[in-house]
C-alpha angles and dihedrals in degrees: 000000000000116000113220117213115227114245113260113243116246092237089056093047092060118097116260096244098041094096092051091049090051093051090046091051090048092052092050093053090047091052090046091054092047090048089052092049091049091050093050091049092048092049091050092048092048092048092048088052103038105038093067088050091054090048092052091047091049093050097045092051097051114129137178119307095003096308128135122246139173095206092114090059095045090050091062091074092049093055108087094188089056093050091050091051092051093048093049094048091050092049092051091047091053093047091044093053092047094047092044094050093045091049100039109034099055091043095051093046092046089050095049092047104037114017109023089166089067093058093092091051092051091046090052094049092047092050095043095088087066090066095047114078117229092241089059091050091053092049088053099047098036095090091047091054091044088056092046092052092053101043109025098053120207094358094051089050096046124109089226087078087076085080089083093058094041092054089058091046096053095046096094094053097039092050093054091050096048094041093056090055092047091050090053094062134046097251095178096052092049091050093048092049091048091047094047087055091058102262120143123229097263090053093043091054099041100037103031115025102028093058090054093052095041091118092057092045091052093047090049089050092052091049091049094050094046091050094050094046090052100041114118114148100065095041092048096047091046089048098240120145105230129155096278094043093052092046089053092052091047090051090065092053107028114009092186095063090044094055091042089056094047091050092051091049092052092047089049090052091048094049088047092051091047091052091050095049089045098054102027117105108273092022090107112043118183118202116215119201112226113208117213117217115254117258 
């Protein structure tokens, strides 16, 4: 009597590791597609950012008969109005950063630690300038600036008084940057630990909490500087000669110098952003390989 062997099922005939290999191959294909999409998005973003810069550089270096010249950049140092506008804008930027940090950082820290119910109120007040157009702000503060110019002498007529408006304008962006850093740490626990060790509130804020949110503070500072250097509407309507106002006036007489100054300002902002991201906490992330013990 002949014994017939039963047919082996297809699933049983497969090798034990074939399913895992198929899953691994599928994951590799998916990761490659994701990598390709990321590279395509990165190329588009870089092209969108870099191509205008190349166009500005090409236009500002045009010379006679198709040659290239740096006369537009050398003329920047020979224009006293432009130098004064750059100096004024940089001074306003520094004062704006200091005023914004002195106003916002202690307020947000105190709100998180002591009065968390007021966090929504502070957020609403800080984000409110986004809903108010610049022209409306100018109409509202113009009488105040007129009074300051008439009664406060040189200080009231100085362009540095734009710091008060710029602090308000940068609040929405600075708030988001600092708030993200505060949410990443346990602020209340750090404050309680510092206070239990005998530190006062100023020391707790400056030596314990501020170093842990340094990344958010640096990001808020970069955003504030970029906004001040690019602000035009309020300065123009209040008749203050800041960088953007001088650039607009130069564009009517010599567009090459105007584009050269704009290009230099953008490059300065990019360099500043790179420095901040390079030296801020988390900017340099080192990956350490962890070796698992062999089974």
